[in-house]
N, C-alpha and C positions, 0 to 999 in steps of 0.2 A: 341601596343606591337611590339617590334623590332624582327628582324629575329632570334636573339639568343634565345630570350624568346620563340618564336614559335617553335624552334628546341627542346628546353628543354621540352616544353609541349608535343611535339610529342614523345620524348623519354619516358617521364612519361607514356604516353598513351600506347605505344608499350611494354615497358619493366617493367612497374610498377613504382611507385613513388620512388624517391631516399630514401634509408633507409628501404624500405619495404622488406618483405620476398621475394616477387615476383622479385623485382629488384636484390636482392642478389642471388637468384637462377639463374637468367639470367646471372649475372656476372660470376658465377661458370661455367655455361655451355659455356660461351664465352671463358673462360680460358682453359677449357678442349679441345675445338675445336682448340685453338691456339697451345696448347702443342702437340696435335695430328698431326696437319699440320706441325709444326716445326720438330718433330721427323721424320715424313715421308720424308720431303724434305731433311733433313740432311742425313738420311740413304741412300736415293737414290743418292744424290750428292756424297756420299762416295763410291758408288758402292757396298754397302753391301746388302745381302739378310736379311730377317728377322731372319733367322736361324743364320747367321754369327754374326749379331748384338747381338742376344740373348746370344750366346756363349761368346762374348767379355764382356758383362755386367753381366754375371752370372744369366741369367733367361731363360725362355722358349720362343720359337717362338710364342706360343699361347699368351703369355703375351704381347709381342711386338705388335702383331696383335691387341689385345684388345685396347692398348693405341692408336695405329694409327687409329683405328676405333671409338675412343671416348668413349670406354666402360671401 
């Protein structure tokens, strides 16, 4: 087995087999984490508070917080 196959097997072991419900759930969780981190970094680099961002996009501070915390 080459190193790429070893890596693929390890991913299957950790995240579930490709195409499985477990793998798809892990993919969704990874995307949620990516979006959360991206929003947080963009907001902070813009110098905006959660409240200021919420006002700009027409939502609540609580909703921005939930997104940034992956909920």
